N, C-alpha and C positions, 0 to 999 in steps of 0.2 A: 602272583597273588596266591595266598594260602587259603585253605578252606575256611579258616577262622575269619579272614579278612573279607570274604564274600558275604553279601547280604543273605541271611538265613531264609528270608521270605520277603515278598513284596508287601506293601501296605495292605492290610485287610486279610492277609492269609491266616491270621489267627482264627478266622472263622471257617477255615477249611475243614471239611469232614475228616474224621480219622482215616488214615490210609493204612490198611493192613499190609505188613511185610512178613511173609511166612519164611521162617528160617529153621535150620536144624541140620543135623548130620545127614549127608547124602544117603538115600535109600531109607529114610525114616517115614516116608509117606507124605512128603511135602507136596508132591504132584497130585496125589489124591485129594489133599485138603485144598489145593489150588482149584481143582475142578469143582469141588463142592461149593466153595465160595463164589466161584465164577458163575455158577448156576443160579445165584441170587439175581433177581430181576434188576437190581440197581448197581451191581458190582461186576467189573471186568478185570481179569488178571492175565497179563500176557505170559508167554513163555519166558524162561529165565533171561534176565537182562545182564547182570554182572557189571554194567557200566557205572553204577552208582559209586563204585570204588574209585572211579577216576577223579573224583572231586578235587583232591589235593594236587593233581597233576596239571591243572589248567593254569597257565602263566600269563596269558594275554589279558588285555583290558578292552572295554568298549566293543566296537564292531569286530575287532580282531578276535576277541574272546568268543563272540557269537559264531564266527567262522570256525575257530578251533574246536568249539563245542560240537557243532554240527558234524564236522569231519570225524571227530573222535567217536561220536555215538553211532553214526551210520557205518563206520568201518570197524566196530568193536565185535569180537577181538580181532586184532590185525591178522592173525594167522588163519582165521576162518570166520569171517564176519557173520553175525547172527541176524543182521537187519532184515533179511527176507522173511524170517519167522513172523515178524510183526505185521506184515502185509500193509505197510503204510508207504505211500509215495513220498520219495525224498523231497520233491518240490513242495508238497503240502506241509511237511515238517519244517522245511526252511521258511516257508511263508509264516507259519505260526511263530517261529523264533524271531522273525523280523518285527513282529508286533509287540515284543517285550522291550520296553524302554523305561529306564536304562536296563540293558541286558544283565542278568545274573543267572548263574547255573542252576540255582534252586528252581526258579521259574522256568528255566529251559527244560529241566526234567519233568516238571508238572505239565508242560505243553505236550511232551511225548505221551504221558499217561492219559491226558485228557483226550488227545486224538485217538488213542487206542480204544478207550472206552466209548467214544463217539461212533466207532465202527459198529458197535452193537446197540446203539441207542441208549447207553447207560450213563448215569451221572456221576458214578463213583468208580474209583480204580484202586488197585493194589499191586503187589509184586510177590513173586515166589522165587527166591534165589538162595539156596542153602548156604552158600559161602558168606552171605551177609551176616551170618551168625558171628563171624569173627570181626565185624565192623560196626556194631550197634552204636557206639559212641559217635563215630564219624557221621553215620547216617542221621543221628539225632540233630546234629548241627545243620546238616544239609536240608533235611525235611522234618521240621519240628512236629508236623502232624502225623508222623509215622507211628504206628502201633505194631509192636513186634509180637508175632504169634510163634512161639518156639515149640515146635513139634518134637517130642522126645519119644523114642522107641527103644525097647530093650536092645542094648548094644550087641548082643549075640545074634539076634535076628537081623540087625543091620549088617553085621559082618558077613553072615551067610549070603545075604542079597548083594552086598557091595562087591565081594571078591569075584563075582562073575562078570562085573562090568569093566568096560575099557578104561574107566577112570579110577579103578581101584588102587589103593596105595600099596597093595601087595597081597599075596595069598596067606602069609603067616598071620596067625591069630594075634601075635604081639603087635604087629603093625596095625592090624584092624582095631585092636583095643585102644592103642594110643591115638589113632585117628578119631575114633568116636569120642574118646575122652576130651580131646582138644576142642571139638565143637561144643559138647555139652557144657564143659566148664567155662568156655569163653562166653557163651550165651547167658549162662546163669550169673556169671561174675558181672557182666554189664547190665543184666536185667534186674538183679536183686534189689528189692524195695522200690523199684520204679513203677509208676502207674501206667507207663506206656508198654509194659511187658506182661505177657501172659504165657504160662506154660500149659501145654496140652499134651496128653499122653495118646500116642498112636493106638494103644490097646483100647482106650475108651472111645476113640473115634470109630473104631471098628465094632465094638460091642454095644456102644450106646451112642450111635451117631446123632440122633435128634437132640438128646440132652446136651451132648458136647457142642454141637453147632449152635444151640440156643445160648450157651455160655459164651461162645466166641462172638456171636452177634451182639450180645449185651456189651461186651468189651469194645466193640466197634461202633456202638450207637446205631445199630441196624435192627430192624424188625426181623424176626425169624421168617424165612421163606421156605415153605415145604418143598419147593422145586429143588432145593439143594440135596434132598434125599434121593432124587432121581437123576443125579449128576451123570450117571453112567449112560443115560440115554443120549446125552449131548457129547460125551467124550470122544466117540469115534470121529465126529465132524471137527471137533476142536483140535484133535491131534493132527489134522491135516496141515495145521500151521507149521508143524515141526519139519522143516525142510532138511535135505541132506546138507552136509558141511563140506566145503572144498578149500584147499589151500594151494595157491599157485596152479589152479586148474586140475589138481589131483583130488579126487573124492576121498575124504578122510573118515566120513561117517555117512552112511546112506540113510535115506528117509525110512526104509524098511527097518534098519537097525534101531533107529530112534523110536519107531512105533513099538517094536518088541520090548524095548526098554521100559515103556510105560503102558504096555498092554493090559496089565491088571486093573488099570483105572477104568477100563471099559466094562467092568463087572460091578455088581453091588458089593458092599463090604463083605469080605471073605474071612470068616472066623479061623480058617485054617492058616492064615498068615500071622496069627498070634502064637507065640511060644514055639516057633518052628525049631528053635535050637534044641528043644527036648527030643525031637524026633531025628534031626539031621546032623547034629553036632556030635563029634566023637568025645569020649571022656577026656582024652588028651587035649582036645581043642578047648573044651570047657575050662579045664584046669588052667591052660595058658591064658585064656581071655580073662579069667577071674583073678589070676595073679597080677595082671596089669591094671584091671579096672573093676575088680570085685567090690572094693570099698565104695566106688561111685554107684554101682548097681544097687548095693544095699542102701545107700543114702537116698536113692530114688525110689526105694521100696520094691525093687525087683528081687525075685527069689534067687538065691545062690546056693 
């Protein structure tokens, strides 16, 4: 069964509230925006999922599809499953899947998000997974209620932040620029002229958080909640969800490493995180980045 063959939604799902899916190049501030929106009294956003890209891989039908789906989600990714991050009991998830008749993967995913939101007594849910920037069209078929919030940050600041991470594509500015460009162009190409797509600048989120969040809330049919401005008061507790990752019994990423990766989200918006490249990027690095992506920086209105 292909993604196109599967029901996009069960009867009545056209009435589902818009589901924000935060996307963007890694290290663009997507986790910061996640915690801001997660601080809304109605909205819950889990740690990164990644499993929405599995849609086309499901081949079974009926009850076998339900079993295949359950196993795939709870064991994703197979090298180091992230299921513990969501703090949901597998038996509760399985019970929710059994109530879907006939079973389809779109409602299967909705069951996951609904259970996650229920942990916090919230009625709405969303997602924050940067790589979904490369899969907007597939996600539209899977979850028609999705509303994509593409967070864009100056690629040079992204590069300086990303190259220190374990998931960096490499230290060279050429690789960093190509990586950033891939995400930006893929998101904009799939989002252009679409009503389910909104571009937000990281720099505006930092310098004008309330105005920017009000615009996002309007896009999501949500009333603005002032609690979002105090996200950092909740973040230390929310980050406890981020467990260590293990593969075949070997720890590949510790809980402490994951916390340090996101530690900046425990603080209020920091103006020093805007235009970092002006202070910390060498002239040679600037030249190399702009050689590869200077035209895109200019198109986006960034100084070159």
